[in-house]
C-alpha positions as CSV (number, residue, x, y, z in Angstrom):
1,M,-6.6,-17.5,4.6
2,T,-5.2,-14.8,6.9
3,H,-6.7,-11.4,6.5
4,R,-4.2,-8.7,7.1
5,P,-4.3,-4.9,6.9
6,P,-1.6,-3.6,4.6
7,L,1.7,-2.8,6.3
8,I,2.0,1.0,6.9
9,F,5.7,1.9,6.7
10,M,6.8,5.1,8.5
11,I,7.6,8.0,6.2
12,L,11.4,8.4,5.9
13,I,12.6,11.3,8.1
14,W,14.6,13.8,6.0
15,A,15.0,16.4,8.8
16,G,18.3,18.1,8.5
17,L,18.7,17.7,4.7
18,A,17.1,21.1,4.1
19,G,19.9,22.9,5.9
20,L,22.9,21.2,4.3
21,I,24.3,24.3,2.5
22,I,27.4,24.9,4.6
23,P,28.5,28.6,4.8
24,L,31.9,29.3,3.3
25,A,34.9,29.1,5.6
26,H,33.2,26.7,8.1
27,A,35.0,23.5,7.1
28,K,38.7,23.1,8.0
29,K,39.7,22.4,4.4
30,T,37.9,25.6,3.3
31,K,39.9,27.6,5.8
32,D,43.1,26.0,4.4
33,L,42.1,26.9,0.9
34,G,41.3,30.5,2.0
35,K,45.0,31.0,3.1
36,N,46.1,30.6,-0.5
37,L,43.7,33.2,-2.0
38,S,45.3,36.0,-3.9
39,G,44.1,39.6,-3.4
40,P,41.8,39.6,-6.5
41,D,40.4,36.2,-5.4
42,Q,39.6,37.5,-1.9
43,H,38.0,40.7,-3.4
44,L,35.8,38.6,-5.7
45,L,34.7,36.3,-2.9
46,I,33.8,39.3,-0.7
47,K,31.6,40.7,-3.5
48,I,30.0,37.2,-3.9
49,R,29.3,37.0,-0.2
50,D,27.7,40.4,-0.2
51,L,25.5,39.6,-3.1
52,M,24.5,36.2,-1.5
53,N,23.7,38.0,1.8
54,K,21.3,40.1,-0.2
55,E,19.9,36.9,-1.8
56,D,21.0,38.3,-5.2
57,Y,22.1,34.8,-6.3
58,K,21.8,35.6,-10.0
59,G,23.8,38.7,-9.6
60,A,26.6,36.6,-7.9
61,I,26.5,34.1,-10.7
62,S,26.8,36.9,-13.3
63,L,29.8,38.3,-11.3
64,I,31.6,35.0,-11.3
65,R,31.0,34.4,-14.9
66,A,32.3,37.9,-15.8
67,S,35.5,37.1,-13.8
68,R,36.4,34.4,-16.2
69,K,39.1,35.1,-18.7
70,K,38.0,32.2,-20.9
71,P,34.2,31.6,-20.7
72,D,33.3,28.0,-21.3
73,N,30.1,28.3,-23.3
74,D,27.6,28.7,-20.5
75,S,28.6,25.5,-18.7
76,G,28.4,27.3,-15.3
77,T,31.5,25.5,-14.0
78,G,34.0,28.2,-13.9
79,T,36.7,26.5,-15.9
80,G,38.6,29.6,-17.0
81,T,41.8,30.9,-15.4
82,S,42.6,33.0,-12.3
83,A,39.8,33.4,-9.7
84,A,37.3,31.6,-11.8
85,T,39.3,28.4,-11.4
86,H,39.7,28.6,-7.7
87,P,37.7,25.8,-5.9
88,L,36.2,28.3,-3.4
89,V,34.8,30.3,-6.3
90,C,33.4,27.1,-7.9
91,L,31.9,26.2,-4.5
92,A,30.3,29.7,-4.3
93,L,29.0,29.3,-7.8
94,G,27.4,26.0,-6.9
95,N,25.8,27.4,-3.8
96,C,24.3,30.2,-5.8
97,Y,22.8,27.8,-8.3
98,L,21.6,25.6,-5.5
99,M,19.7,28.5,-3.9
100,I,17.9,29.4,-7.2
101,P,17.6,26.4,-7.5
102,D,19.3,25.3,-10.7
103,Y,20.4,21.7,-9.9
104,P,22.2,20.8,-13.1
105,H,24.5,23.9,-13.0
106,A,24.9,23.4,-9.2
107,E,26.1,19.9,-9.8
108,S,28.6,21.0,-12.5
109,A,30.0,23.7,-10.2
110,Y,30.5,21.3,-7.3
111,L,32.1,18.7,-9.5
112,A,34.5,21.4,-10.8
113,A,35.3,22.4,-7.2
114,L,36.0,18.7,-6.3
115,A,38.2,18.3,-9.4
116,L,40.4,21.0,-8.1
117,A,40.1,20.1,-4.4
118,P,38.9,16.5,-3.9
119,D,38.6,16.8,-0.1
120,L,36.6,20.0,-0.1
121,M,34.0,19.0,2.4
122,D,31.5,21.8,1.7
123,A,31.3,20.9,-2.0
124,R,30.8,17.2,-1.2
125,V,28.0,17.8,1.2
126,N,26.2,20.2,-1.1
127,L,26.6,17.9,-4.0
128,A,25.0,15.2,-1.9
129,K,22.1,17.6,-1.3
130,V,21.7,18.2,-5.0
131,Y,21.4,14.5,-5.6
132,S,18.9,14.1,-2.7
133,D,16.8,17.0,-3.8
134,T,16.6,15.6,-7.3
135,S,15.8,12.1,-6.1
136,Q,19.1,10.6,-7.3
137,F,19.2,8.6,-4.2
138,D,22.0,6.2,-5.2
139,K,24.4,9.1,-6.1
140,A,23.3,10.9,-2.9
141,A,24.1,7.9,-0.8
142,Q,27.6,7.6,-2.4
143,A,28.2,11.3,-1.9
144,F,27.2,11.3,1.8
145,L,29.3,8.2,2.4
146,A,32.4,9.8,0.7
147,T,31.8,12.9,2.9
148,Y,31.6,10.7,6.0
149,E,34.9,9.0,5.1
150,L,36.6,12.4,4.6
151,S,35.3,14.0,7.8
152,D,37.7,14.3,10.7
153,P,36.5,13.6,13.3
154,R,33.9,11.4,11.6
155,Q,30.5,13.1,11.4
156,A,27.8,10.5,12.2
157,D,25.1,12.5,10.4
158,Y,26.7,11.9,7.0
159,L,26.7,8.1,7.5
160,Y,23.1,8.3,8.6
161,Y,22.1,10.3,5.5
162,S,23.9,7.8,3.4
163,A,21.9,5.0,5.0
164,V,18.6,6.8,4.5
165,M,19.4,7.6,0.8
166,T,20.4,3.9,0.3
167,L,17.1,2.9,1.7
168,A,15.2,5.4,-0.5
169,H,17.0,3.9,-3.5
170,G,15.5,0.6,-2.7
171,R,18.6,-1.2,-1.4
172,A,17.3,-2.2,2.0
173,E,20.0,-4.8,2.8
174,A,22.8,-2.3,2.0
175,A,21.0,0.3,4.1
176,I,20.9,-2.1,7.0
177,D,24.7,-2.5,6.7
178,H,25.1,1.3,6.9
179,F,22.8,1.5,9.9
180,E,24.7,-1.2,11.8
181,R,28.0,0.5,11.0
182,L,26.5,3.7,12.3
183,F,25.4,2.3,15.6
184,A,28.7,0.5,16.1
185,A,30.8,3.6,15.3
186,H,28.7,6.1,17.2
187,P,26.9,4.4,20.1
188,D,26.8,7.5,22.2
189,Q,25.0,9.6,19.5
190,V,22.2,7.2,18.7
191,A,19.1,9.3,17.9
192,R,15.4,8.3,17.6
193,Q,15.5,9.2,13.9
194,W,18.2,6.6,13.4
195,Q,16.2,3.9,15.1
196,E,13.0,4.7,13.2
197,N,14.7,4.5,9.8
198,F,16.7,1.4,10.8
199,A,13.3,-0.2,11.7
200,N,12.0,0.9,8.3
201,A,15.0,-0.7,6.6
202,L,14.5,-4.0,8.5
203,M,10.8,-4.2,7.6
204,T,11.5,-3.3,4.0
205,A,13.9,-6.2,3.9
206,S,11.3,-8.4,5.6
207,H,13.5,-8.9,8.7
208,W,10.3,-8.9,10.8
209,K,11.7,-10.7,13.9
210,Q,14.8,-8.5,14.0
211,A,12.6,-5.4,13.7
212,A,10.2,-6.4,16.5
213,P,12.3,-5.6,19.6
214,L,13.4,-2.3,18.0
215,V,9.7,-1.3,17.3
216,L,8.8,-2.3,20.8
217,E,11.4,0.1,22.1
218,L,10.1,2.8,19.8
219,V,6.6,2.2,21.1
220,A,7.8,2.6,24.7
221,Q,9.6,5.9,23.8
222,A,6.8,7.5,21.7
223,T,3.7,9.5,22.8
224,G,0.5,10.6,21.1
225,T,-0.1,9.8,17.4
226,D,3.5,8.7,17.0
227,K,2.9,6.0,19.6
228,I,-0.2,4.8,17.9
229,R,1.6,4.6,14.6
230,W,4.4,2.4,16.1
231,Q,1.8,0.3,17.9
232,E,0.1,-0.3,14.6
233,T,3.5,-1.2,13.0
234,L,4.2,-3.7,15.8
235,L,0.8,-5.3,15.3
236,Q,1.5,-5.6,11.6
237,I,4.9,-7.3,12.3
238,Y,3.0,-9.9,14.3
239,L,0.7,-10.4,11.3
240,H,3.6,-10.7,8.9
241,T,5.2,-13.4,11.1
242,D,1.9,-15.3,11.1
243,N,1.7,-14.9,14.9
244,L,-2.0,-14.4,15.0
245,N,-2.4,-15.3,18.7
246,Q,0.1,-12.8,19.7
247,A,-1.5,-10.2,17.3
248,L,-4.9,-11.0,18.9
249,A,-3.5,-10.5,22.4
250,Y,-1.8,-7.2,21.5
251,A,-4.8,-5.8,19.6
252,T,-7.1,-6.8,22.4
253,T,-4.8,-4.9,24.9
254,L,-4.7,-1.9,22.6
255,S,-8.5,-1.8,22.2
256,R,-8.9,-2.0,26.0
257,Q,-6.3,0.7,26.7
258,D,-8.0,3.1,24.3
259,C,-11.4,1.9,23.2
260,T,-12.0,5.0,21.0
261,V,-9.2,4.3,18.5
262,A,-11.1,2.8,15.6
263,K,-8.1,1.1,14.0
264,W,-7.6,-1.3,17.0
265,W,-11.2,-2.7,16.4
266,K,-10.6,-2.9,12.7
267,A,-7.4,-4.9,13.4
268,L,-9.3,-7.2,15.7
269,V,-11.8,-7.9,12.9
270,H,-9.1,-9.0,10.5
271,I,-7.3,-11.1,13.1
272,R,-10.6,-12.8,14.2
273,L,-11.3,-13.6,10.6
274,G,-7.9,-15.1,10.2
275,L,-8.5,-17.3,13.2
276,G,-12.0,-18.2,12.2
277,H,-13.6,-16.5,15.1
278,Y,-16.6,-15.2,13.1
279,P,-19.0,-14.3,15.9
280,Q,-16.3,-12.2,17.7
281,A,-15.3,-10.7,14.3
282,L,-18.9,-9.5,13.8
283,D,-19.0,-8.0,17.4
284,D,-15.8,-6.1,16.8
285,L,-17.0,-4.9,13.4
286,I,-20.1,-3.5,15.1
287,V,-18.0,-1.6,17.6
288,Y,-15.7,-0.4,14.7
289,G,-18.8,0.8,12.9
290,F,-19.7,3.1,15.8
291,L,-16.3,4.7,15.7
292,S,-15.7,5.0,12.0
293,P,-18.1,5.0,9.0
294,L,-17.9,1.6,7.3
295,T,-16.7,1.4,3.7
296,R,-18.6,-0.4,1.1
297,E,-16.4,-3.5,1.5
298,E,-16.8,-3.4,5.3
299,K,-20.6,-3.2,5.0
300,K,-20.5,-6.2,2.7
301,L,-18.4,-8.0,5.2
302,F,-20.9,-7.1,7.9
303,A,-23.7,-8.6,5.8
304,D,-21.7,-11.7,4.9
305,L,-20.9,-12.4,8.5
306,S,-24.5,-11.8,9.5
307,L,-25.7,-14.3,6.9
308,Q,-23.1,-16.9,7.8
309,L,-24.1,-16.6,11.5
310,K,-27.8,-17.1,10.7
311,I,-28.8,-13.5,11.3
312,P,-30.6,-13.0,8.0
313,G,-32.5,-9.9,9.1
314,R,-29.3,-7.9,9.5
315,A,-27.9,-9.3,6.3
316,V,-31.0,-8.3,4.3
317,R,-31.0,-4.7,5.4
318,T,-27.3,-4.2,4.5
319,Y,-27.4,-6.1,1.2
320,E,-30.5,-4.1,0.1
321,T,-28.7,-0.8,0.9
322,L,-25.6,-1.9,-1.0
323,L,-27.6,-3.0,-4.0
324,A,-29.7,0.2,-4.1
325,E,-26.4,2.0,-4.6
326,T,-25.5,-0.1,-7.7
327,R,-28.9,-0.7,-9.2
328,D,-27.9,0.8,-12.6
329,T,-24.6,-0.9,-12.9
330,P,-23.9,-4.1,-15.0
331,L,-25.0,-7.3,-13.3
332,D,-21.4,-8.6,-12.7
333,A,-20.0,-5.2,-11.6
334,K,-18.7,-4.6,-8.0
335,G,-19.6,-8.1,-6.9
336,Q,-23.2,-7.3,-7.5
337,K,-24.2,-10.8,-8.6
338,Q,-22.7,-12.3,-5.5
339,M,-24.6,-9.9,-3.3
340,I,-27.8,-10.7,-5.1
341,Q,-27.2,-14.4,-4.6
342,R,-26.5,-13.9,-0.9
343,L,-29.5,-11.6,-0.5
344,V,-31.7,-14.4,-2.1
345,T,-30.3,-16.8,0.5
346,A,-31.1,-14.4,3.3
347,Y,-34.7,-13.9,2.0
348,R,-35.1,-17.7,1.8
349,Q,-33.9,-18.0,5.4
350,L,-36.6,-15.5,6.4
351,G,-39.2,-17.4,4.3
352,K,-39.6,-14.6,1.8
353,S,-39.2,-16.4,-1.5
354,D,-41.5,-14.0,-3.2
355,K,-39.1,-11.1,-2.4
356,A,-36.2,-13.2,-3.7
357,L,-38.0,-13.8,-7.0
358,A,-38.9,-10.1,-7.3
359,L,-35.2,-9.3,-6.7
360,L,-34.0,-11.6,-9.5
361,N,-36.6,-10.2,-11.9
362,R,-35.5,-6.7,-11.0
363,F,-31.8,-7.1,-11.5
364,D,-32.0,-9.6,-14.4
365,P,-35.2,-8.7,-16.1
366,K,-34.3,-10.4,-19.4
367,A,-33.5,-13.6,-17.6
368,C,-30.3,-14.1,-19.5
369,D,-27.7,-14.8,-16.8
370,P,-27.4,-18.6,-16.4
371,E,-26.5,-18.6,-12.7
372,M,-29.3,-16.3,-11.9
373,L,-31.7,-18.5,-13.9
374,L,-30.6,-21.5,-11.9
375,L,-31.3,-19.7,-8.7
376,K,-34.6,-18.5,-10.0
377,G,-35.4,-22.1,-11.0
378,D,-34.8,-23.2,-7.4
379,L,-37.2,-20.6,-6.0
380,L,-39.9,-21.5,-8.5
381,Y,-39.5,-25.2,-7.7
382,E,-39.9,-24.4,-4.0
383,A,-43.0,-22.4,-4.9
384,K,-44.3,-25.4,-6.8
385,A,-44.4,-23.4,-10.0
386,F,-42.9,-26.4,-11.9
387,K,-43.5,-25.4,-15.5
388,S,-41.8,-22.0,-14.9
389,A,-39.1,-23.8,-13.0
390,T,-38.5,-26.2,-15.9
391,K,-38.1,-23.3,-18.3
392,A,-35.7,-21.5,-16.0
393,F,-33.5,-24.7,-15.5
394,R,-33.4,-25.5,-19.2
395,M,-32.5,-21.9,-20.1
396,A,-29.7,-22.0,-17.5
397,A,-28.4,-25.4,-18.8
398,R,-28.3,-24.1,-22.4
399,G,-26.3,-21.0,-21.3
400,D,-22.8,-20.7,-20.2
401,C,-23.6,-22.1,-16.8
402,S,-20.9,-23.5,-14.5
403,Q,-23.4,-26.0,-13.1
404,K,-24.9,-27.4,-16.3
405,G,-25.2,-30.9,-14.8
406,Q,-27.2,-29.6,-11.8
407,A,-29.4,-27.4,-14.1
408,W,-30.3,-30.4,-16.3
409,L,-30.9,-32.6,-13.3
410,M,-33.3,-30.1,-11.8
411,A,-35.0,-29.5,-15.1
412,G,-35.7,-33.2,-15.2
413,Y,-37.2,-33.2,-11.7
414,A,-39.3,-30.1,-12.4
415,A,-40.7,-31.5,-15.7
416,W,-41.5,-34.8,-13.9
417,Q,-43.4,-32.8,-11.3
418,H,-45.8,-31.5,-13.9
419,N,-46.0,-34.8,-15.8
420,D,-44.0,-33.9,-18.9
421,L,-42.2,-37.2,-18.9
422,K,-40.6,-36.8,-22.3
423,A,-39.0,-33.5,-21.3
424,S,-38.0,-35.0,-18.0
425,R,-36.3,-38.0,-19.5
426,N,-34.5,-35.8,-22.0
427,A,-33.2,-33.6,-19.2
428,F,-32.1,-36.6,-17.1
429,E,-30.2,-38.1,-20.1
430,K,-28.3,-34.8,-20.5
431,A,-27.6,-34.7,-16.7
432,A,-26.2,-38.3,-16.9
433,R,-23.4,-37.0,-19.1
434,F,-21.9,-35.2,-16.1
435,K,-20.0,-37.6,-13.7
436,R,-21.1,-35.8,-10.6
437,H,-24.9,-36.1,-11.5
438,R,-24.9,-39.4,-13.4
439,K,-25.9,-41.6,-10.4
440,N,-28.9,-39.4,-9.5
441,A,-30.0,-38.9,-13.1
442,L,-30.0,-42.7,-13.8
443,A,-31.8,-43.4,-10.5
444,A,-34.5,-40.9,-11.4
445,M,-35.0,-42.4,-14.9
446,A,-35.2,-45.9,-13.3
447,Q,-37.8,-44.7,-10.8
448,M,-39.7,-43.0,-13.6
449,E,-40.0,-46.4,-15.4
450,R,-41.4,-48.0,-12.3
451,T,-43.8,-45.2,-11.6
452,P,-47.2,-45.1,-13.6
453,P,-47.9,-41.7,-15.2
454,M,-49.9,-39.3,-13.1
């Protein structure tokens, strides 16, 4: 099984969205609308502008609402007559609400402005911002795309924002289409932000091979922590495409280029494990441990690898430390039982069966866990404490043990060793019911018949 670090996607870059409130009279259509303003309308907008310049947005809202001849029950949309129904007044009202912010009323005001002037760019852009600020990403994407289609000349940023919002909404394939259209329509304006979020879209859609050359380009362009982040992303792409050898070569290069970056050594550990290079994985884990404190799981991995590579001394020290941290937890919690079993194995490799027995008694003092009893029986058998071993094996076999057949077989051998032939035969008969142990159990009973009692 391949061990892979989780893919770390780059955070979407929203730079520019915070400044999307477009001042009045900046867009061409806004200027056109301004030509048709009556004297009272112009006077009202001047007062609104003055209040907004003073950041008195609530005052401007009150002024607009007071200008209505037919208030509409606090809808905030300005649907009365005269100046209150002019699209620029609705736009100003929306801008005031957006600055408070009061998103529902801002949305209503912008929609009212667009109902009166569908191609009013300022209202469309700020409506898109309302949707993006309130995480209505699908609506934001549609609004930005509509703004892009209306812009003349076409403003690339609006199509870019539409692609980003589409990606944020979880529609990666559609976002990819938007990005590809963006690059094709505006090849001379391609920005790094565009490339980064296009790479995010490709990886979100699992188009790893298509993303790889783009990420390589981003690595070449980046510096500092940004470069490290994209190097890590490229490494993860190799892992997701099951190209472990390429991942190994790249991670090795990275670790040699900057040997103090802990994540490169951590990556090497996972890749080595995936390739079955256990001695090298342990070496890399040791280096990683010098650069970054090991987590509990990483310490356990260190102990497991040490045990597997026949370095029981290292394994014992680490398992003992880990178990000391969880001594008062239930036996099956946090993989504690597995660690106990492996620590017992390490003790046995060191010839310290007495410590192994003491460990089992300490963590299972009531001797009620069948698997621990089976392990205890093995230790007692090795120590030639056959009566105690028989008892442990029989208790394990009677419990909910996954190795009942083995437990009965060993109970038979242990009872035979201290000349309790009746108990031995009984245990062998029970072991014979299990297909895996039938042959050995029958052979033991046959030999017992041929062997005179001790």
